[in-house]
C-alpha positions in Angstrom: 0.0 0.0 0.0 2.9 2.4 1.1 4.2 2.2 -2.7 0.8 3.3 -4.2 0.1 6.4 -1.9 0.3 9.6 -4.1 1.2 12.8 -3.0 -1.9 15.4 -2.3 -2.3 18.3 0.1 -4.5 18.2 3.0 -7.1 21.1 2.5 -9.9 22.1 4.7 -12.3 19.9 2.7 -10.4 16.7 2.8 -11.6 13.4 2.0 -10.2 9.9 1.6 -11.2 9.7 -2.2 -9.7 13.0 -3.3 -6.3 11.3 -4.7 -8.5 8.6 -6.3 -11.2 9.9 -8.2 -11.2 11.7 -11.4 -13.8 13.1 -13.9 -14.8 10.5 -16.4 -15.6 13.1 -19.0 -12.3 15.2 -19.0 -9.9 13.5 -16.8 -9.3 16.2 -14.2 -9.3 15.6 -10.5 -12.6 15.6 -8.5 -12.7 17.7 -5.3 -14.9 18.3 -2.4 -17.5 21.2 -2.8 -19.7 22.1 0.2 -23.1 23.7 -0.4 -25.5 25.2 2.2 -29.1 25.9 1.6 -31.4 28.5 3.2 -31.9 26.3 6.2 -28.3 26.1 6.9 -28.0 22.3 5.8 -24.8 21.3 4.3 -24.7 19.1 1.1 -21.3 17.7 -0.2 -20.4 17.0 -3.4 -17.5 16.0 -5.7 -16.6 18.8 -8.4 -14.5 18.6 -11.4 -11.7 20.8 -11.0 -11.4 21.3 -15.0 -15.1 22.5 -15.2 -14.7 24.7 -12.2 -11.6 26.6 -13.2 -12.9 26.7 -17.1 -9.9 24.7 -18.1 -11.9 22.8 -20.5 -15.5 22.6 -21.9 -16.2 19.8 -19.3 -20.0 19.2 -18.7 -19.5 16.9 -15.7 -22.3 18.0 -12.9 -21.3 17.9 -9.3 -22.0 14.3 -7.7 -23.1 13.6 -4.3 -20.3 12.2 -2.3 -22.1 9.4 -0.7 -23.2 8.2 -4.1 -19.7 7.7 -5.2 -18.8 6.1 -1.8 -21.5 3.5 -2.1 -20.8 2.7 -5.5 -17.0 2.1 -4.9 -17.8 -0.1 -1.6 -20.2 -2.2 -4.3 -17.2 -2.3 -6.8 -15.1 -4.3 -4.1 -17.6 -7.0 -4.5 -15.8 -8.0 -7.8 -12.3 -7.5 -6.2 -11.1 -10.7 -4.6 -8.8 -13.6 -5.2 -10.2 -16.9 -6.4 -10.0 -19.8 -3.9 -7.9 -21.6 -6.4 -5.4 -18.9 -7.0 -5.3 -17.9 -3.3 -4.5 -21.7 -2.7 -1.6 -21.5 -5.1 -0.3 -18.3 -3.9 -0.4 -19.5 -0.1 1.7 -22.6 -1.3 4.1 -20.5 -3.2 4.6 -18.0 -0.3 4.9 -20.6 2.3 7.9 -22.2 0.4 9.6 -19.0 -0.2 9.1 -18.1 3.3 10.7 -21.3 4.6 13.7 -21.1 2.2 14.3 -17.2 3.2 14.2 -18.1 6.7 16.4 -20.9 6.4 18.9 -18.8 4.6 18.8 -16.2 7.2 19.6 -18.6 9.8 22.3 -20.0 8.2 23.9 -16.7 7.6 23.4 -15.7 11.1 26.9 -16.5 12.3 28.4 -14.7 9.4 26.4 -11.3 10.1 27.2 -11.5 13.8 30.9 -11.6 12.9 30.4 -8.8 10.6 28.7 -6.8 13.1 31.4 -7.2 15.5 34.0 -6.3 12.8 32.2 -3.0 12.2 31.7 -2.0 15.8 35.4 -2.5 16.3 36.3 -0.3 13.2 33.9 2.5 14.6 35.8 2.4 17.9 39.3 2.4 16.2 38.2 5.4 14.1 37.2 7.4 17.1 40.6 6.5 18.8 42.5 7.7 15.8 40.4 10.9 15.6 41.1 11.6 19.3 44.7 10.9 18.6 44.7 13.5 15.9 45.4 11.0 13.0 41.9 11.5 11.3 40.2 14.8 10.5 36.8 15.4 11.8 35.4 15.6 8.0 36.8 11.8 7.3 35.6 10.6 10.6 32.2 11.7 10.0 32.0 10.1 6.4 33.4 6.8 7.7 31.0 6.8 10.6 28.0 7.4 8.1 29.2 4.7 6.1 29.7 2.2 9.2 26.1 3.5 10.4 24.6 2.3 7.1 26.2 -1.2 7.1 25.3 -1.8 10.6 21.7 -0.9 10.1 21.7 -3.3 7.1 23.3 -6.2 9.1 21.0 -5.6 12.3 17.9 -5.8 9.7 19.2 -9.0 8.5 19.9 -10.4 11.9 16.2 -9.4 13.1 14.8 -11.4 10.2 16.9 -14.4 11.3 15.1 -14.4 14.6 11.3 -14.0 13.4 9.0 -16.4 14.5 8.0 -18.6 11.5 4.6 -19.6 12.8 3.6 -16.0 13.6 4.6 -15.1 10.0 2.7 -18.0 8.8 -0.5 -16.7 10.8 -0.1 -13.3 9.7 0.3 -14.4 6.0 -3.1 -16.9 6.3 -4.7 -13.7 7.9 -3.7 -11.5 5.0 -4.9 -14.1 2.2 -8.1 -14.7 3.9 -8.8 -11.0 3.9 -7.7 -11.0 0.2 -10.7 -13.5 -0.7 -13.2 -10.8 0.6 -11.8 -7.6 -0.1 -15.5 -6.0 0.0 -16.0 -7.0 3.6 -12.7 -5.6 4.7 -13.2 -2.4 2.8 -16.8 -1.9 4.1 -15.5 -2.1 7.9 -12.4 -0.1 7.4 -12.1 3.5 8.5 -11.3 6.2 6.2 -7.8 6.4 6.4 -7.5 2.8 5.9 -10.1 2.9 2.8 -7.7 5.6 1.2 -4.9 3.2 1.4 -7.0 0.4 -0.2 -8.2 2.6 -3.1 -4.6 3.9 -3.6 -3.0 0.3 -3.6 -5.7 -1.3 -5.9 -6.6 1.6 -8.2 -4.6 4.0 -10.3 -7.7 5.8 -11.1 -11.6 5.8 -10.3 -13.5 7.5 -13.2 -16.9 9.0 -12.3 -19.1 9.7 -15.4 -22.0 12.4 -15.9 -24.4 9.6 -14.6 -22.4 9.1 -11.4 -21.4 5.5 -12.5 -17.6 4.4 -11.9 -15.0 3.1 -14.0 -11.9 1.5 -12.0 -8.5 1.3 -13.4 -7.0 -1.4 -11.6 -3.2 -1.1 -10.6 -0.7 -3.6 -11.1 -0.2 -6.6 -9.9 -4.1 -6.4 -9.4 -4.7 -5.9 -13.2 -3.3 -9.4 -14.0 -4.1 -11.2 -10.8 -7.6 -10.4 -9.7 -10.7 -11.7 -11.5 -12.2 -8.7 -12.9 -15.8 -8.2 -13.4 -17.1 -5.2 -15.8 -18.6 -2.1 -14.1 -21.8 -0.7 -15.3 -20.0 1.9 -17.3 -17.7 -0.6 -18.9 -20.8 -3.0 -19.8 -22.5 0.2 -21.4 -19.5 1.3 -23.3 -19.1 -2.3 -24.7 -22.5 -2.7 -25.5 -22.5 0.8 -27.3 -19.3 -0.4 -29.1 -20.9 -3.6 -30.2 -23.8 -1.9 -31.3 -21.9 0.8 -33.3 -19.9 -2.2 -34.9 -23.1 -4.0 -36.1 -24.5 -0.9 -37.6 -21.4 -0.1 -39.4 -21.3 -3.7 -40.6 -24.9 -3.5 -42.0 -24.0 -0.3 -43.8 -20.9 -1.9 -45.7 -20.9 -4.3 -48.8 -20.0 -7.8 -47.4 -16.5 -8.7 -47.9 -15.5 -12.3 -49.1 -13.9 -14.4 -46.1 -10.2 -14.7 -46.8 -10.0 -18.1 -44.3 -12.1 -20.0 -42.1 -11.1 -19.7 -38.5 -11.5 -22.5 -36.2 -11.8 -22.5 -32.4 -11.6 -25.7 -30.8 -13.3 -28.2 -33.1 -15.9 -26.0 -34.5 -16.0 -24.1 -37.7 -16.5 -20.3 -37.1 -17.3 -19.0 -40.6 -19.4 -20.4 -43.4 -18.0 -21.9 -46.3 -17.9 -20.7 -49.8 -21.4 -22.2 -50.4 -23.1 -20.1 -47.6 -26.1 -21.3 -45.9 -28.0 -22.0 -49.1 -27.0 -24.4 -52.0 -24.5 -22.8 -54.3 -25.9 -20.7 -57.3 -25.0 -21.9 -60.6 -23.7 -19.6 -63.3 -21.5 -17.4 -60.8 -17.7 -17.1 -60.9 -17.7 -17.6 -57.2 -20.0 -20.0 -56.0 -21.7 -18.4 -53.1 -25.6 -17.7 -52.3 -27.3 -14.4 -52.8 -28.5 -12.4 -49.8 
């Protein structure tokens, strides 16, 4: 999650979705707008920055914040590791964890020896400095280098003492959670929801009808089973309809080959669906 956090300024009207949601019409960020009616009732909306600042001709209307929140919660219903992939991933991680811990245990004596040598070197440098043999600039440079090397060694030593059973329980809990991201997200407080969204999505686009389209981040784009959102389904249907109309308006083109999928013929042969018509150079039926 930490690798996905994108920079953003904390303003007066902050919201956990502000770094994630974008205008589906022009691609600009959506920000929080608060409106008060004559009864002093405050309503909160997401507003397109592009339209608000007149950077473009965007026509995206404001969208009630709770509508977008609810739709993103629902979107998490389709984000989950399948049981099959979860089992495969658990076996692989268990094997890698065992090998990694065994390697760290074997290296422990060497790491302890390395730590002792670095500590002794640090003391010798101090003694040389006090004796006037090393200037303070060189002492500082060498001490900084030793400090970085010691930090690395200490981190490796700490890994070698980790409890394998505790790590396995943590891994199993995380994998179990990944099978039901919806429930985890639904129960999470706002700051955890922010991390969820920044980890799973590169962007969430909100269209003029307040429908959302999510762009999954890697590795979730490749690993998670992805159900189409309502926006994606509508766009796909529109594209299919447009394609069908385009084909109707064009003259039919002769097939160059008969494709096959599995063991079934996918394209009609030269004779068409009706008996071949005699007297034509190309033996095919008429429309």
